[in-house]
N, CA and C atoms as an extended XYZ file, in Angstrom:
564
Properties=species:S:1:pos:R:3:atomname:S:1:resname:S:1:resid:I:1 pbc="F F F"
N         0.811       -1.200        0.020 N   THR     1
C         0.013       -0.015        0.005 CA  THR     1
C         0.886        1.271        0.043 C   THR     1
N         0.206        2.393       -0.222 N   GLY     2
C         0.915        3.614       -0.261 CA  GLY     2
C         1.134        4.229       -1.704 C   GLY     2
N         1.737        5.286       -1.595 N   HIS     3
C         1.997        6.070       -2.904 CA  HIS     3
C         2.910        5.206       -3.907 C   HIS     3
N         2.446        5.171       -5.042 N   THR     4
C         3.035        4.364       -6.129 CA  THR     4
C         4.496        4.861       -6.304 C   THR     4
N         4.685        6.096       -6.461 N   GLN     5
C         6.100        6.601       -6.692 CA  GLN     5
C         6.938        6.328       -5.531 C   GLN     5
N         6.456        6.349       -4.308 N   SER     6
C         7.276        6.033       -3.140 CA  SER     6
C         7.595        4.476       -3.175 C   SER     6
N         6.628        3.622       -3.455 N   GLN     7
C         6.960        2.225       -3.625 CA  GLN     7
C         8.044        1.958       -4.629 C   GLN     7
N         7.951        2.710       -5.818 N   TRP     8
C         8.983        2.559       -6.773 CA  TRP     8
C        10.311        3.012       -6.271 C   TRP     8
N        10.352        4.081       -5.588 N   ALA     9
C        11.635        4.605       -5.058 CA  ALA     9
C        12.279        3.602       -4.127 C   ALA     9
N        11.558        3.046       -3.260 N   VAL    10
C        12.028        2.064       -2.349 CA  VAL    10
C        12.569        0.809       -3.068 C   VAL    10
N        11.786        0.385       -4.185 N   GLN    11
C        12.290       -0.770       -4.970 CA  GLN    11
C        13.572       -0.476       -5.721 C   GLN    11
N        13.683        0.804       -6.300 N   LEU    12
C        14.946        1.246       -6.940 CA  LEU    12
C        16.057        1.223       -6.013 C   LEU    12
N        15.977        1.783       -4.777 N   GLN    13
C        17.045        1.809       -3.819 CA  GLN    13
C        17.423        0.425       -3.394 C   GLN    13
N        16.420       -0.450       -3.211 N   HIS    14
C        16.782       -1.806       -2.866 CA  HIS    14
C        17.572       -2.514       -4.002 C   HIS    14
N        17.202       -2.298       -5.183 N   THR    15
C        17.934       -2.888       -6.404 CA  THR    15
C        19.286       -2.327       -6.495 C   THR    15
N        19.536       -0.998       -6.311 N   TYR    16
C        20.856       -0.369       -6.363 CA  TYR    16
C        21.755       -0.803       -5.234 C   TYR    16
N        21.228       -0.941       -4.021 N   ARG    17
C        21.899       -1.417       -2.849 CA  ARG    17
C        22.393       -2.858       -3.052 C   ARG    17
N        21.479       -3.672       -3.689 N   GLN    18
C        21.862       -5.045       -3.975 CA  GLN    18
C        23.057       -5.125       -4.966 C   GLN    18
N        22.977       -4.286       -5.983 N   LEU    19
C        24.126       -4.131       -6.946 CA  LEU    19
C        25.453       -3.887       -6.192 C   LEU    19
N        25.351       -2.898       -5.353 N   LEU    20
C        26.641       -2.409       -4.736 CA  LEU    20
C        27.061       -3.371       -3.589 C   LEU    20
N        26.219       -4.066       -2.988 N   THR    21
C        26.705       -4.906       -1.757 CA  THR    21
C        26.561       -6.347       -1.921 C   THR    21
N        25.961       -6.943       -2.889 N   ASN    22
C        25.690       -8.319       -2.969 CA  ASN    22
C        26.912       -9.004       -3.606 C   ASN    22
N        27.314      -10.178       -3.045 N   LYS    23
C        28.416      -10.924       -3.639 CA  LYS    23
C        28.028      -11.645       -4.928 C   LYS    23
N        26.768      -11.851       -5.126 N   SER    24
C        26.365      -12.552       -6.297 CA  SER    24
C        25.728      -11.613       -7.329 C   SER    24
N        26.372      -11.454       -8.487 N   MET    25
C        25.838      -10.619       -9.557 CA  MET    25
C        24.643      -11.362      -10.140 C   MET    25
N        24.483      -12.719      -10.052 N   LYS    26
C        23.372      -13.379      -10.529 CA  LYS    26
C        22.096      -12.932       -9.699 C   LYS    26
N        22.301      -12.896       -8.342 N   ALA    27
C        21.221      -12.475       -7.512 CA  ALA    27
C        20.847      -10.962       -7.712 C   ALA    27
N        21.828      -10.120       -7.946 N   SER    28
C        21.579       -8.695       -8.188 CA  SER    28
C        20.895       -8.566       -9.630 C   SER    28
N        21.333       -9.321      -10.565 N   ARG    29
C        20.642       -9.261      -11.876 CA  ARG    29
C        19.088       -9.722      -11.782 C   ARG    29
N        18.978      -10.744      -11.026 N   THR    30
C        17.516      -11.242      -10.773 CA  THR    30
C        16.686      -10.121      -10.137 C   THR    30
N        17.175       -9.545       -9.112 N   THR    31
C        16.485       -8.476       -8.472 CA  THR    31
C        16.163       -7.403       -9.383 C   THR    31
N        17.103       -6.972      -10.268 N   ALA    32
C        16.939       -5.890      -11.308 CA  ALA    32
C        15.931       -6.241      -12.334 C   ALA    32
N        15.968       -7.564      -12.697 N   GLU    33
C        15.061       -8.000      -13.695 CA  GLU    33
C        13.596       -8.007      -13.149 C   GLU    33
N        13.370       -8.410      -11.933 N   LYS    34
C        12.045       -8.330      -11.317 CA  LYS    34
C        11.591       -6.917      -11.230 C   LYS    34
N        12.482       -5.970      -10.724 N   ALA    35
C        12.102       -4.553      -10.617 CA  ALA    35
C        11.657       -3.997      -12.067 C   ALA    35
N        12.495       -4.311      -13.135 N   ALA    36
C        12.122       -3.801      -14.440 CA  ALA    36
C        10.855       -4.418      -14.924 C   ALA    36
N        10.570       -5.714      -14.704 N   GLU    37
C         9.351       -6.348      -15.072 CA  GLU    37
C         8.180       -5.710      -14.328 C   GLU    37
N         8.293       -5.485      -12.986 N   HIS    38
C         7.121       -4.844      -12.230 CA  HIS    38
C         6.922       -3.452      -12.802 C   HIS    38
N         7.956       -2.531      -13.048 N   SER    39
C         7.748       -1.250      -13.577 CA  SER    39
C         7.093       -1.260      -14.959 C   SER    39
N         7.337       -2.314      -15.784 N   GLU    40
C         6.797       -2.467      -17.093 CA  GLU    40
C         5.354       -2.836      -16.901 C   GLU    40
N         5.024       -3.697      -15.977 N   GLN    41
C         3.668       -4.114      -15.818 CA  GLN    41
C         2.704       -3.015      -15.405 C   GLN    41
N         3.166       -2.170      -14.534 N   VAL    42
C         2.375       -1.056      -14.049 CA  VAL    42
C         2.664        0.204      -14.835 C   VAL    42
N         3.528        0.152      -15.826 N   GLN    43
C         3.866        1.230      -16.708 CA  GLN    43
C         4.328        2.498      -15.924 C   GLN    43
N         5.203        2.300      -14.994 N   PHE    44
C         5.761        3.459      -14.291 CA  PHE    44
C         6.355        4.436      -15.300 C   PHE    44
N         6.099        5.707      -15.292 N   PRO    45
C         6.697        6.642      -16.292 CA  PRO    45
C         8.226        6.788      -16.110 C   PRO    45
N         8.722        6.369      -14.986 N   TRP    46
C        10.215        6.471      -14.690 CA  TRP    46
C        10.857        5.115      -14.666 C   TRP    46
N        10.268        4.166      -15.410 N   ARG    47
C        10.849        2.770      -15.468 CA  ARG    47
C        12.178        2.683      -16.115 C   ARG    47
N        12.575        3.816      -16.840 N   VAL    48
C        13.876        3.752      -17.500 CA  VAL    48
C        14.966        3.612      -16.388 C   VAL    48
N        14.766        4.079      -15.165 N   TRP    49
C        15.767        3.875      -14.092 CA  TRP    49
C        15.888        2.365      -13.728 C   TRP    49
N        14.771        1.615      -13.723 N   ASP    50
C        14.934        0.219      -13.503 CA  ASP    50
C        15.670       -0.533      -14.564 C   ASP    50
N        15.450       -0.113      -15.818 N   TYR    51
C        16.185       -0.661      -16.942 CA  TYR    51
C        17.629       -0.336      -16.922 C   TYR    51
N        17.897        0.913      -16.394 N   LEU    52
C        19.348        1.302      -16.244 CA  LEU    52
C        20.087        0.351      -15.216 C   LEU    52
N        19.395        0.155      -14.180 N   LEU    53
C        19.997       -0.780      -13.145 CA  LEU    53
C        20.074       -2.297      -13.722 C   LEU    53
N        19.131       -2.619      -14.479 N   LEU    54
C        19.152       -4.004      -15.148 CA  LEU    54
C        20.324       -3.965      -16.104 C   LEU    54
N        20.536       -2.990      -16.939 N   ALA    55
C        21.659       -2.940      -17.866 CA  ALA    55
C        22.979       -3.016      -17.052 C   ALA    55
N        22.956       -2.265      -15.961 N   THR    56
C        24.318       -2.244      -15.181 CA  THR    56
C        24.555       -3.542      -14.558 C   THR    56
N        23.595       -4.208      -13.972 N   THR    57
C        23.839       -5.531      -13.319 CA  THR    57
C        24.094       -6.634      -14.477 C   THR    57
N        23.463       -6.483      -15.453 N   THR    58
C        23.788       -7.355      -16.643 CA  THR    58
C        25.267       -7.200      -17.077 C   THR    58
N        25.603       -6.012      -17.184 N   PHE    59
C        27.150       -5.757      -17.543 CA  PHE    59
C        28.028       -6.303      -16.489 C   PHE    59
N        27.752       -6.107      -15.260 N   TYR    60
C        28.676       -6.686      -14.221 CA  TYR    60
C        28.645       -8.176      -14.117 C   TYR    60
N        27.458       -8.728      -14.516 N   ALA    61
C        27.298      -10.218      -14.551 CA  ALA    61
C        28.120      -10.831      -15.887 C   ALA    61
N        28.599       -9.925      -16.745 N   GLY    62
C        29.414      -10.403      -17.854 CA  GLY    62
C        28.688      -10.634      -19.138 C   GLY    62
N        27.396      -10.352      -19.139 N   ASP    63
C        26.587      -10.463      -20.398 CA  ASP    63
C        26.543       -9.151      -21.112 C   ASP    63
N        27.715       -8.844      -21.783 N   TRP    64
C        27.853       -7.497      -22.428 CA  TRP    64
C        26.906       -7.280      -23.517 C   TRP    64
N        26.663       -8.220      -24.388 N   GLU    65
C        25.629       -7.996      -25.425 CA  GLU    65
C        24.316       -7.588      -24.838 C   GLU    65
N        23.847       -8.427      -23.980 N   GLU    66
C        22.542       -8.111      -23.325 CA  GLU    66
C        22.476       -6.725      -22.688 C   GLU    66
N        23.612       -6.441      -21.950 N   ALA    67
C        23.623       -5.117      -21.296 CA  ALA    67
C        23.596       -4.009      -22.360 C   ALA    67
N        24.214       -4.143      -23.531 N   GLN    68
C        24.163       -3.237      -24.643 CA  GLN    68
C        22.713       -2.975      -25.110 C   GLN    68
N        22.039       -4.108      -25.312 N   THR    69
C        20.621       -4.082      -25.719 CA  THR    69
C        19.803       -3.376      -24.672 C   THR    69
N        20.017       -3.612      -23.379 N   THR    70
C        19.217       -3.006      -22.328 CA  THR    70
C        19.542       -1.509      -22.247 C   THR    70
N        20.842       -1.057      -22.315 N   PHE    71
C        21.163        0.365      -22.324 CA  PHE    71
C        20.470        1.048      -23.565 C   PHE    71
N        20.451        0.432      -24.696 N   GLU    72
C        19.739        1.024      -25.862 CA  GLU    72
C        18.277        1.150      -25.599 C   GLU    72
N        17.704        0.213      -24.844 N   LYS    73
C        16.227        0.300      -24.479 CA  LYS    73
C        16.020        1.490      -23.542 C   LYS    73
N        16.927        1.740      -22.627 N   CYS    74
C        16.839        2.921      -21.780 CA  CYS    74
C        16.777        4.246      -22.633 C   CYS    74
N        17.568        4.361      -23.631 N   ILE    75
C        17.554        5.602      -24.537 CA  ILE    75
C        16.221        5.658      -25.170 C   ILE    75
N        15.672        4.523      -25.655 N   ALA    76
C        14.396        4.505      -26.394 CA  ALA    76
C        13.259        4.908      -25.463 C   ALA    76
N        13.310        4.456      -24.216 N   LEU    77
C        12.215        4.663      -23.278 CA  LEU    77
C        12.042        6.197      -22.954 C   LEU    77
N        13.124        6.861      -22.806 N   ASP    78
C        13.082        8.270      -22.395 CA  ASP    78
C        14.046        9.116      -23.132 C   ASP    78
N        13.894        9.301      -24.501 N   PRO    79
C        14.894        9.937      -25.293 CA  PRO    79
C        14.995       11.445      -24.907 C   PRO    79
N        13.961       12.041      -24.274 N   GLY    80
C        14.017       13.430      -23.950 CA  GLY    80
C        14.753       13.727      -22.605 C   GLY    80
N        15.047       12.765      -21.832 N   ASN    81
C        15.662       12.862      -20.508 CA  ASN    81
C        17.140       13.386      -20.663 C   ASN    81
N        17.410       14.540      -20.218 N   SER    82
C        18.794       15.091      -20.417 CA  SER    82
C        19.904       14.273      -19.822 C   SER    82
N        19.470       13.759      -18.538 N   TRP    83
C        20.512       12.924      -17.803 CA  TRP    83
C        20.787       11.704      -18.583 C   TRP    83
N        19.734       11.011      -19.027 N   MET    84
C        19.862        9.774      -19.827 CA  MET    84
C        20.504       10.121      -21.182 C   MET    84
N        20.139       11.221      -21.701 N   HIS    85
C        20.656       11.606      -23.012 CA  HIS    85
C        22.169       11.582      -23.033 C   HIS    85
N        22.780       11.994      -21.911 N   ASN    86
C        24.240       12.004      -21.753 CA  ASN    86
C        24.882       10.712      -21.363 C   ASN    86
N        24.205       10.080      -20.366 N   LEU    87
C        24.743        8.896      -19.709 CA  LEU    87
C        24.588        7.655      -20.588 C   LEU    87
N        23.423        7.566      -21.197 N   MET    88
C        23.153        6.267      -21.845 CA  MET    88
C        23.975        6.012      -23.103 C   MET    88
N        24.207        7.037      -23.991 N   PRO    89
C        25.022        6.708      -25.123 CA  PRO    89
C        26.457        6.396      -24.682 C   PRO    89
N        27.013        7.127      -23.643 N   ALA    90
C        28.374        6.826      -23.129 CA  ALA    90
C        28.379        5.380      -22.549 C   ALA    90
N        27.355        5.005      -21.775 N   SER    91
C        27.333        3.750      -21.184 CA  SER    91
C        27.235        2.611      -22.279 C   SER    91
N        26.490        2.903      -23.360 N   ALA    92
C        26.317        1.906      -24.430 CA  ALA    92
C        27.711        1.781      -25.182 C   ALA    92
N        28.372        2.845      -25.426 N   LEU    93
C        29.753        2.801      -25.993 CA  LEU    93
C        30.662        1.975      -25.155 C   LEU    93
N        30.567        2.384      -23.850 N   TYR    94
C        31.461        1.654      -22.886 CA  TYR    94
C        31.307        0.174      -22.864 C   TYR    94
N        30.003       -0.332      -22.844 N   VAL    95
C        29.727       -1.792      -23.031 CA  VAL    95
C        30.273       -2.295      -24.257 C   VAL    95
N        30.045       -1.571      -25.439 N   ARG    96
C        30.578       -2.074      -26.700 CA  ARG    96
C        32.038       -2.166      -26.661 C   ARG    96
N        32.766       -1.379      -25.836 N   ALA    97
C        34.257       -1.489      -25.764 CA  ALA    97
C        34.612       -2.890      -25.178 C   ALA    97
N        33.838       -3.183      -24.092 N   TYR    98
C        34.036       -4.485      -23.502 CA  TYR    98
C        33.810       -5.729      -24.409 C   TYR    98
N        32.897       -5.547      -25.378 N   THR    99
C        32.649       -6.649      -26.336 CA  THR    99
C        33.778       -6.738      -27.404 C   THR    99
N        34.693       -5.670      -27.393 N   GLY   100
C        35.780       -5.631      -28.330 CA  GLY   100
C        35.399       -4.893      -29.689 C   GLY   100
N        34.248       -4.202      -29.735 N   ASP   101
C        33.761       -3.613      -30.950 CA  ASP   101
C        34.501       -2.291      -31.074 C   ASP   101
N        35.627       -2.355      -31.924 N   SER   102
C        36.400       -1.108      -32.142 CA  SER   102
C        35.855       -0.112      -32.993 C   SER   102
N        34.700       -0.377      -33.593 N   SER   103
C        34.058        0.539      -34.492 CA  SER   103
C        33.575        1.781      -33.792 C   SER   103
N        33.404        1.755      -32.417 N   MET   104
C        32.971        2.878      -31.667 CA  MET   104
C        34.091        3.790      -31.023 C   MET   104
N        35.336        3.442      -31.283 N   VAL   105
C        36.499        4.233      -30.721 CA  VAL   105
C        36.264        5.719      -31.200 C   VAL   105
N        36.041        5.919      -32.513 N   ALA   106
C        35.875        7.322      -32.912 CA  ALA   106
C        34.773        8.051      -32.191 C   ALA   106
N        33.693        7.350      -31.814 N   SER   107
C        32.642        7.989      -30.974 CA  SER   107
C        33.155        8.382      -29.576 C   SER   107
N        33.872        7.432      -29.036 N   LEU   108
C        34.397        7.685      -27.718 CA  LEU   108
C        35.365        8.882      -27.729 C   LEU   108
N        36.179        8.876      -28.718 N   LYS   109
C        37.128       10.063      -28.792 CA  LYS   109
C        36.390       11.327      -29.012 C   LYS   109
N        35.355       11.362      -29.911 N   GLN   110
C        34.635       12.600      -30.007 CA  GLN   110
C        33.979       13.045      -28.744 C   GLN   110
N        33.421       12.005      -28.033 N   THR   111
C        32.774       12.455      -26.682 CA  THR   111
C        33.878       12.955      -25.734 C   THR   111
N        34.982       12.289      -25.757 N   CYS   112
C        36.113       12.793      -24.908 CA  CYS   112
C        36.438       14.272      -25.178 C   CYS   112
N        36.555       14.578      -26.463 N   VAL   113
C        36.854       15.971      -26.822 CA  VAL   113
C        35.719       16.891      -26.429 C   VAL   113
N        34.457       16.548      -26.624 N   ARG   114
C        33.285       17.359      -26.338 CA  ARG   114
C        33.215       17.473      -24.699 C   ARG   114
N        33.640       16.513      -24.008 N   LEU   115
C        33.501       16.592      -22.512 CA  LEU   115
C        34.581       17.520      -22.054 C   LEU   115
N        35.731       17.610      -22.686 N   GLN   116
C        36.817       18.579      -22.194 CA  GLN   116
C        36.421       20.029      -22.341 C   GLN   116
N        35.392       20.296      -23.128 N   ALA   117
C        34.928       21.664      -23.329 CA  ALA   117
C        33.673       22.004      -22.443 C   ALA   117
N        33.292       21.116      -21.557 N   ILE   118
C        32.049       21.424      -20.850 CA  ILE   118
C        32.295       22.563      -19.840 C   ILE   118
N        31.334       23.405      -19.579 N   PRO   119
C        31.333       24.453      -18.607 CA  PRO   119
C        31.138       23.735      -17.199 C   PRO   119
N        31.369       24.579      -16.253 N   GLU   120
C        31.283       24.074      -14.865 CA  GLU   120
C        29.843       23.637      -14.489 C   GLU   120
N        28.889       24.354      -14.964 N   ASP   121
C        27.400       24.181      -14.658 CA  ASP   121
C        26.808       23.314      -15.724 C   ASP   121
N        26.896       21.994      -15.549 N   VAL   122
C        26.258       21.121      -16.579 CA  VAL   122
C        25.497       20.032      -15.786 C   VAL   122
N        24.629       19.296      -16.528 N   SER   123
C        23.877       18.278      -15.850 CA  SER   123
C        24.720       17.132      -15.199 C   SER   123
N        24.142       16.483      -14.277 N   ILE   124
C        24.895       15.331      -13.627 CA  ILE   124
C        25.141       14.258      -14.648 C   ILE   124
N        24.279       14.003      -15.677 N   GLY   125
C        24.436       13.084      -16.678 CA  GLY   125
C        25.681       13.323      -17.512 C   GLY   125
N        26.019       14.616      -17.730 N   THR   126
C        27.308       14.885      -18.358 CA  THR   126
C        28.454       14.491      -17.531 C   THR   126
N        28.569       14.770      -16.326 N   TRP   127
C        29.649       14.426      -15.443 CA  TRP   127
C        29.675       12.852      -15.319 C   TRP   127
N        28.496       12.333      -15.242 N   ASP   128
C        28.420       10.844      -15.116 CA  ASP   128
C        28.993       10.000      -16.324 C   ASP   128
N        29.025       10.605      -17.498 N   GLU   129
C        29.459        9.853      -18.685 CA  GLU   129
C        30.960        9.782      -18.722 C   GLU   129
N        31.813       10.678      -18.002 N   ILE   130
C        33.153       10.790      -18.132 CA  ILE   130
C        33.846        9.459      -17.637 C   ILE   130
N        33.520        8.795      -16.619 N   PRO   131
C        34.214        7.545      -16.266 CA  PRO   131
C        34.024        6.485      -17.273 C   PRO   131
N        32.890        6.358      -17.919 N   ASN   132
C        32.560        5.466      -18.963 CA  ASN   132
C        33.419        5.632      -20.132 C   ASN   132
N        33.507        6.922      -20.647 N   VAL   133
C        34.329        7.251      -21.832 CA  VAL   133
C        35.816        6.922      -21.558 C   VAL   133
N        36.207        7.335      -20.392 N   VAL   134
C        37.714        7.099      -20.128 CA  VAL   134
C        38.011        5.677      -20.055 C   VAL   134
N        37.216        4.896      -19.372 N   GLU   135
C        37.562        3.471      -19.322 CA  GLU   135
C        37.336        2.797      -20.663 C   GLU   135
N        36.316        3.215      -21.438 N   GLY   136
C        36.183        2.607      -22.758 CA  GLY   136
C        37.338        2.866      -23.561 C   GLY   136
N        37.849        4.058      -23.664 N   LEU   137
C        39.085        4.375      -24.454 CA  LEU   137
C        40.256        3.568      -23.967 C   LEU   137
N        40.368        3.464      -22.647 N   ALA   138
C        41.555        2.721      -22.029 CA  ALA   138
C        41.539        1.356      -22.511 C   ALA   138
N        40.395        0.692      -22.685 N   LEU   139
C        40.309       -0.729      -23.143 CA  LEU   139
C        40.909       -0.929      -24.617 C   LEU   139
N        40.906        0.131      -25.316 N   PHE   140
C        41.480        0.123      -26.579 CA  PHE   140
C        42.932        0.767      -26.682 C   PHE   140
N        43.469        1.011      -25.452 N   LYS   141
C        44.788        1.580      -25.424 CA  LYS   141
C        44.902        2.944      -26.115 C   LYS   141
N        43.929        3.690      -26.001 N   GLU   142
C        43.930        5.088      -26.560 CA  GLU   142
C        44.496        6.015      -25.526 C   GLU   142
N        45.799        5.754      -25.133 N   ASP   143
C        46.365        6.465      -24.104 CA  ASP   143
C        46.328        7.976      -24.279 C   ASP   143
N        46.669        8.570      -25.388 N   GLU   144
C        46.670        9.992      -25.522 CA  GLU   144
C        45.228       10.633      -25.147 C   GLU   144
N        44.178        9.992      -25.641 N   SER   145
C        42.858       10.467      -25.361 CA  SER   145
C        42.467       10.348      -23.881 C   SER   145
N        42.832        9.185      -23.290 N   VAL   146
C        42.567        8.903      -21.895 CA  VAL   146
C        43.302        9.872      -21.026 C   VAL   146
N        44.566       10.129      -21.342 N   ALA   147
C        45.439       11.038      -20.585 CA  ALA   147
C        44.857       12.418      -20.726 C   ALA   147
N        44.328       12.871      -21.826 N   SER   148
C        43.804       14.215      -22.000 CA  SER   148
C        42.642       14.493      -21.123 C   SER   148
N        41.913       13.408      -20.676 N   CYS   149
C        40.782       13.640      -19.767 CA  CYS   149
C        41.166       13.823      -18.340 C   CYS   149
N        42.407       13.658      -17.944 N   TYR   150
C        42.797       13.687      -16.558 CA  TYR   150
C        42.426       15.036      -15.910 C   TYR   150
N        42.652       16.184      -16.521 N   PRO   151
C        42.237       17.415      -15.878 CA  PRO   151
C        40.715       17.495      -15.685 C   PRO   151
N        39.952       16.915      -16.542 N   LEU   152
C        38.533       16.863      -16.420 CA  LEU   152
C        38.092       15.980      -15.227 C   LEU   152
N        38.707       14.832      -15.071 N   ILE   153
C        38.478       13.997      -14.060 CA  ILE   153
C        38.842       14.674      -12.664 C   ILE   153
N        39.907       15.367      -12.597 N   VAL   154
C        40.270       16.153      -11.421 CA  VAL   154
C        39.176       17.185      -11.127 C   VAL   154
N        38.637       17.794      -12.070 N   ARG   155
C        37.518       18.796      -11.903 CA  ARG   155
C        36.331       18.047      -11.292 C   ARG   155
N        36.024       16.856      -11.802 N   GLY   156
C        34.973       16.092      -11.174 CA  GLY   156
C        35.203       15.712       -9.702 C   GLY   156
N        36.438       15.296       -9.437 N   LEU   157
C        36.737       14.910       -8.072 CA  LEU   157
C        36.683       16.124       -7.187 C   LEU   157
N        37.114       17.373       -7.758 N   GLU   158
C        37.009       18.575       -6.870 CA  GLU   158
C        35.617       18.933       -6.584 C   GLU   158
N        34.712       18.604       -7.496 N   LYS   159
C        33.254       18.856       -7.276 CA  LYS   159
C        32.570       17.889       -6.345 C   LYS   159
N        33.382       16.823       -5.987 N   GLY   160
C        32.839       15.854       -5.008 CA  GLY   160
C        32.324       14.489       -5.617 C   GLY   160
N        32.710       14.253       -6.862 N   ALA   161
C        32.447       13.026       -7.547 CA  ALA   161
C        33.101       11.839       -6.838 C   ALA   161
N        32.393       10.801       -6.542 N   ILE   162
C        32.951        9.583       -5.870 CA  ILE   162
C        32.825        8.366       -6.691 C   ILE   162
N        31.517        8.244       -7.158 N   ILE   163
C        31.154        6.979       -7.974 CA  ILE   163
C        30.091        7.461       -8.929 C   ILE   163
N        30.129        6.976      -10.228 N   ASN   164
C        29.111        7.369      -11.110 CA  ASN   164
C        27.912        6.354      -10.925 C   ASN   164
N        26.805        6.622      -11.710 N   PHE   165
C        25.630        5.863      -11.440 CA  PHE   165
C        25.755        4.380      -11.703 C   PHE   165
N        26.641        4.019      -12.632 N   ILE   166
C        26.773        2.571      -12.882 CA  ILE   166
C        28.012        2.055      -12.105 C   ILE   166
N        28.324        2.700      -10.996 N   ALA   167
C        29.340        2.201       -9.996 CA  ALA   167
C        30.824        2.261      -10.467 C   ALA   167
N        31.142        3.190      -11.226 N   ARG   168
C        32.586        3.363      -11.641 CA  ARG   168
C        33.151        4.286      -10.675 C   ARG   168
N        34.141        3.949       -9.797 N   PRO   169
C        34.755        4.909       -8.898 CA  PRO   169
C        35.627        5.895       -9.596 C   PRO   169
N        35.404        7.130       -9.280 N   TRP   170
C        36.154        8.231       -9.938 CA  TRP   170
C        37.619        8.134       -9.678 C   TRP   170
N        38.042        7.788       -8.417 N   GLN   171
C        39.402        7.704       -8.189 CA  GLN   171
C        40.090        6.625       -9.008 C   GLN   171
N        39.411        5.479       -9.295 N   MET   172
C        40.000        4.456      -10.129 CA  MET   172
C        40.182        5.035      -11.602 C   MET   172
N        39.240        5.715      -12.045 N   VAL   173
C        39.236        6.303      -13.422 CA  VAL   173
C        40.362        7.402      -13.497 C   VAL   173
N        40.552        8.148      -12.370 N   ALA   174
C        41.628        9.085      -12.402 CA  ALA   174
C        42.976        8.341      -12.427 C   ALA   174
N        43.082        7.214      -11.812 N   GLY   175
C        44.363        6.431      -11.835 CA  GLY   175
C        44.526        5.874      -13.307 C   GLY   175
N        43.486        5.441      -13.931 N   ILE   176
C        43.671        4.934      -15.248 CA  ILE   176
C        44.161        6.076      -16.216 C   ILE   176
N        43.457        7.272      -16.121 N   SER   177
C        43.864        8.375      -16.911 CA  SER   177
C        45.264        8.789      -16.712 C   SER   177
N        45.665        8.904      -15.386 N   ALA   178
C        47.124        9.329      -15.111 CA  ALA   178
C        47.998        8.349      -15.688 C   ALA   178
N        47.803        7.090      -15.459 N   ALA   179
C        48.724        6.071      -15.886 CA  ALA   179
C        48.810        6.060      -17.434 C   ALA   179
N        47.769        6.318      -18.156 N   SER   180
C        47.740        6.365      -19.613 CA  SER   180
C        48.719        7.554      -20.091 C   SER   180
N        48.819        8.550      -19.260 N   GLY   181
C        49.708        9.690      -19.596 CA  GLY   181
C        51.102        9.584      -19.000 C   GLY   181
N        51.396        8.409      -18.343 N   GLY   182
C        52.720        8.173      -17.803 CA  GLY   182
C        52.966        8.853      -16.481 C   GLY   182
N        51.871        9.379      -15.815 N   GLN   183
C        51.999       10.052      -14.587 CA  GLN   183
C        51.800        9.121      -13.356 C   GLN   183
N        52.852        8.215      -13.150 N   TRP   184
C        52.758        7.115      -12.270 CA  TRP   184
C        52.426        7.567      -10.803 C   TRP   184
N        52.963        8.604      -10.387 N   GLU   185
C        52.705        9.040       -8.980 CA  GLU   185
C        51.354        9.411       -8.790 C   GLU   185
N        50.658       10.107       -9.732 N   LEU   186
C        49.304       10.509       -9.661 CA  LEU   186
C        48.432        9.232       -9.853 C   LEU   186
N        48.845        8.296      -10.576 N   ALA   187
C        48.043        7.093      -10.767 CA  ALA   187
C        47.888        6.224       -9.539 C   ALA   187
N        48.858        6.347       -8.665 N   GLU   188
C        48.822        5.612       -7.450 CA  GLU   188
C        47.661        6.143       -6.551 C   GLU   188
């Protein structure tokens, strides 16, 4: 019983907590699948968030192709959402990097250049895509592009960024970026 939006918020928090704290990605994925199915059944207008968590748990469970499909569904469910507009394409590219699809390296590089020109006052989705782009480029050993993002990552850390929505620690990404530029002391 109770307000539908409140019930959904509790369900979302439970699913996210499960992702961050559960030792079993299979159990986390099952929880996320149930949440997405429930949101779909009742047609929650904000069900895109459940699918985002499903895509994330699917990714961490190692099913990268299915994660890619689910990230793309997130974009289709709410194409006008500015937060999703920035995060989802970067997440989809990031997942494609893990599948070995090198055809998207150019898109990741373009995103990296675009992000370096962002003003201080931008949406959280814009900041949230940075770790995905950096790690995606690092997977293809695009060291120059990855290293060029280090000042941007430092800006994010200075703003208080700790972890992005799909659980990529900013300090880890800062280390990847610094190491790509040969800045070993900063990478530690």
